[in-house]
C-alpha positions as CSV (number, residue, x, y, z in Angstrom):
1,M,-5.7,-1.6,1.5
2,K,-2.8,-1.0,-0.9
3,L,0.4,-2.7,-0.1
4,S,3.7,-3.4,-1.9
5,A,3.7,-7.1,-0.9
6,R,3.2,-9.3,-3.9
7,N,1.2,-11.9,-2.1
8,Q,-2.2,-10.9,-0.7
9,L,-4.7,-13.8,-0.1
10,A,-8.2,-12.8,1.0
11,G,-10.3,-15.1,3.1
12,K,-12.1,-15.7,6.4
13,V,-10.6,-16.7,9.7
14,V,-11.5,-20.3,10.5
15,N,-9.4,-20.7,13.7
16,V,-7.4,-18.8,16.2
17,Q,-5.2,-20.9,18.5
18,E,-4.3,-18.6,21.4
19,G,-1.1,-18.7,23.3
20,A,0.4,-16.6,26.1
21,V,2.3,-14.3,23.7
22,N,1.5,-15.5,20.1
23,G,-1.4,-17.0,18.3
24,I,-1.8,-19.1,15.2
25,V,-4.4,-17.7,12.9
26,T,-5.8,-19.9,10.1
27,L,-7.4,-18.2,7.1
28,D,-9.6,-20.1,4.6
29,C,-8.8,-18.5,1.2
30,G,-11.1,-20.7,-0.9
31,N,-9.2,-23.8,-2.1
32,I,-6.2,-23.1,0.2
33,T,-5.7,-22.5,3.9
34,V,-3.0,-20.1,5.2
35,S,-1.6,-20.2,8.7
36,G,0.2,-17.3,10.3
37,T,1.8,-16.8,13.7
38,I,1.3,-13.3,15.1
39,S,1.2,-11.7,18.5
40,M,-1.9,-12.0,20.6
41,A,-1.9,-8.2,20.8
42,A,-2.2,-8.1,17.0
43,V,-4.9,-10.8,17.1
44,K,-7.0,-8.6,19.5
45,E,-6.2,-5.3,17.7
46,L,-7.4,-6.7,14.4
47,G,-10.4,-8.5,15.9
48,L,-9.4,-11.8,14.4
49,V,-12.1,-14.3,15.3
50,P,-13.7,-17.1,13.3
51,G,-15.8,-15.6,10.5
52,K,-13.8,-12.3,10.3
53,E,-12.7,-11.4,6.8
54,A,-9.0,-10.8,6.5
55,V,-6.0,-10.8,4.1
56,A,-2.9,-12.9,4.5
57,I,0.1,-10.8,3.4
58,I,3.4,-12.4,2.5
59,K,6.4,-10.6,1.0
60,A,7.9,-12.3,-2.1
61,T,11.3,-12.5,-0.3
62,E,9.7,-14.7,2.4
63,V,8.6,-17.4,-0.1
64,M,10.8,-20.4,-0.8
65,I,10.4,-22.6,-3.8
66,G,11.0,-26.4,-3.7
67,L,10.4,-29.4,-5.9
68,G,8.6,-32.7,-5.1
69,D,6.9,-33.8,-2.0
70,L,8.6,-31.8,0.7
71,A,8.5,-33.1,4.3
72,I,9.3,-30.0,6.2
73,S,7.9,-28.1,9.3
74,A,6.7,-25.0,7.4
75,R,2.9,-24.7,7.8
76,N,2.2,-23.3,4.4
77,K,3.0,-25.4,1.3
78,F,1.3,-24.7,-2.0
79,S,1.8,-27.0,-5.0
80,G,1.4,-25.6,-8.5
81,K,3.1,-24.8,-11.8
82,V,5.5,-22.1,-12.6
83,A,3.6,-19.4,-14.6
84,S,6.6,-17.2,-15.2
85,V,10.2,-16.4,-14.3
86,T,11.4,-12.8,-14.6
87,E,15.2,-12.5,-14.5
88,G,16.9,-9.9,-12.5
89,A,20.6,-9.1,-12.0
90,V,20.9,-11.2,-8.8
91,N,17.4,-12.4,-8.0
92,D,14.5,-13.7,-10.1
93,S,10.8,-13.3,-9.6
94,V,9.0,-16.6,-9.9
95,V,5.2,-16.7,-10.1
96,L,3.6,-20.0,-9.2
97,D,0.0,-20.8,-10.2
98,I,-1.7,-22.6,-7.3
99,E,-5.1,-23.9,-6.6
100,G,-8.2,-21.8,-7.0
101,G,-6.8,-19.6,-9.7
102,K,-4.5,-18.0,-7.2
103,C,-0.8,-17.3,-7.6
104,I,2.2,-16.9,-5.2
105,T,5.2,-14.8,-6.1
106,A,8.7,-15.7,-4.8
107,M,11.8,-13.6,-5.1
108,I,14.7,-16.1,-5.1
109,S,18.3,-16.0,-6.3
110,R,19.1,-16.6,-10.0
111,N,21.4,-19.4,-8.9
112,A,18.5,-21.2,-7.2
113,V,16.2,-20.8,-10.3
114,K,18.9,-22.4,-12.4
115,E,19.7,-25.2,-9.9
116,L,16.0,-26.1,-9.7
117,G,15.4,-25.8,-13.4
118,L,12.5,-23.4,-12.9
119,E,10.7,-22.4,-16.0
120,A,7.1,-22.0,-17.2
121,G,5.1,-25.2,-16.8
122,K,7.4,-26.9,-14.2
123,E,5.7,-28.3,-11.1
124,A,7.0,-26.7,-7.9
125,V,6.0,-26.0,-4.3
126,A,5.8,-22.6,-2.6
127,V,6.9,-22.8,1.0
128,I,6.1,-20.1,3.6
129,K,6.8,-20.3,7.3
130,A,3.8,-19.2,9.5
131,T,6.0,-16.6,11.1
132,S,6.4,-14.9,7.7
133,V,2.6,-14.3,7.3
134,M,1.1,-11.0,8.3
135,F,-2.6,-10.2,8.4
136,G,-4.6,-7.2,7.5
137,V,-8.3,-6.2,7.8
138,E,-10.3,-3.4,6.4
139,D,-11.2,-0.6,8.8
C-alpha cells in the first residue's frame, strides 16, 4: 500500500468498540497504541477485528505539536524529541522521534514552530484526535 500520508503505523487490532454509527479501533503498534474513530461500515469492510493486521494512517496536517504534560481530550498523545524541522514558506515540517524507533511528522505553521521553540533535541508531544486516524489493510 503506497500512500502520500507521512504517518503510517503498522500494528495489530487489539480492540474494536462498536457503536451505532462509528466504532473506536485500537491498534497496537509495538510500544505505542493508536486509537481511531471510523464508521462501522468501514470497520466491517476492512474486517477490523482483534488480531487483524492493519495500518494507522495520519496526514501530517492532522498532527498537532505541544509541550509538557498536556491534559486534553485527544486520544493519541506521543511524547518524544524533535528529530528535525524543515522550513517552508508558510508551514514547517516537524519530525518527532517517539517510542519504539518510530517517528511522527507534523506540518504546522512557521509561527507555531518559532513560538514553541521547536528545534532538534527539544522534548515535545504529538497530538492526534481519534477522528483524524484512518486505517488500511492489505488485500
